[in-house]
C-alpha positions, 0 to 999 in steps of 0.5 A: 502731690500724692495724698491718700486715696478717696474713701467712702466711695459708695459703690466700692464698699463691698464687704462680702467675700465673693468666693469665686472658686465656689462658682465652678465647684458648686455652680448649681444654686439649687442646694443653696436655695434649699438652705434656710441660711441663704438670703435672696435679693430680687432685682426687677428690671433695674430696681431692688426692694428696700426697707427702712428709713432714714437708714435703708437696707435691702429687703432680703428674703429667705428662700421659703419666702420667695413664693409669698412675694412672686408667682412661681412661674415668674421665678422659673425663668429668673437667672440666679447669681451667687454673689458671695458667702459669709464666713458663717456659710450664709450664701447671698443669691440674686434672682433677676426678674423681668421688669414687668413681674408683679410682686406682693405689695406687702412682704413677709412679716408685714414689712413695707418695701419700695423698689429703688434703683442703684443710682438713687439708693447706693450711697445710703446703703451699708457696705454689704448691701452696696456691694450686693446691689452693685454686683447684681446690677452689673451682672444683670446688665451683662446678661441682658446684653449677651444673650447670644454668642458673639462668634456664631449668634446662637443663644447662650445659657447661664453657667457658673452660678450666673458668672458665665454664659456658654454657647451650647453650639460651640462650647464657648465660654463668655464672661463679664467684661469691665470697661475702664474709664477715666474721670478727672478734675483739672486744676490750673495755676490759680488752683481753680477746678475745671468742670464741664456740662454735657450737651444733653444736660440742662444749664447749671449741671456740671461734672468732672471730665470723663471718657473711656480708655481706648485700645492700647492706651494707658489710663494716664494717657487717656486722662490727658487725651480726654481733657484736651478732646473735651475741653481743649485743655492741655494737662501736664502728663507728669502731674497726674494724681490717681485718687481711687476707683469705683465700679459704675455698672451703667452698664459695665464701667470702672471709673478711675479717678484723677486730679490733673494740673495744667499751666495754661487755663485756656479752654474750649469745649468740643461743642459736641459731647461738652457744651460748656466748660468753666473754671470754678474757685472754691468760693464760687462752687460752694456758693453755686451749690448752696443756691442751686445755680450749680448742680453736681452729680450725686453722692453715689458718684466718684465725680462728686468725691473728686470735686469735694477732695479739691474743695476740702469738704462736703458740698451742700446739695444733692441732686440727681438727673434721673 
């Protein structure tokens, strides 16, 4: 049953060395921001500047160009993140700007940029840029939600080049956390695939079943539990195929992708999270995607890759609920 892992997962393609040790050895970003080799990514709210089409890339800046784009006062309060350092010594840094910060409409060299979010652009970026933006968004959301110490409530301050927050009152170090979640396409004895529609989605939207791994639970047990809770389907715990993982920084998940098998095609949606579940044959899903009657998650998601692994090829259509 086991086959090769999924390849081409949009947000799992990072090619930049993270150089974790350097965050502690040289946590001050000032030196790197004085280095002309450094390249800087701005994140404004949840959007980054992108240039070029049909092959877009992040619009990175040299440090000396920052004040041509953003007012100096807005740069003062920006949290800096050391994302990684290339083999040639080029450091990549992100600066987290508030969502309302203004930026120049035209950038150095007259380049035109548009501000795009990770969901919309992640699948079209090259491996380096996909890794840069995925990491930046994940850390930005963590910083945004962890401004106070969870033990005493005092405001925390960034440290370790943006990879830590420290409580000045007690010296407690807080680190980003990743929450494991499972996502699964269930297959029946006729090799149909079970997909579900969440209650808040419009009719026609379908995806793989998914849920968080609970405390004290294995990923495999979570697959079986979530399938039964959400769709009333009993998967055989001995017939699970792990197919790969992808970070999903909305806000802090790691999606573990599976195919699972059941001997009983009886299903019943829970009626709360999942409003509808449906068994699809390959022909039905291909026809539905081609006509637009069925809409699946976009190419940036692991759900789309899990479904296409079952189908055997890329499906027509690309949609986004954003």
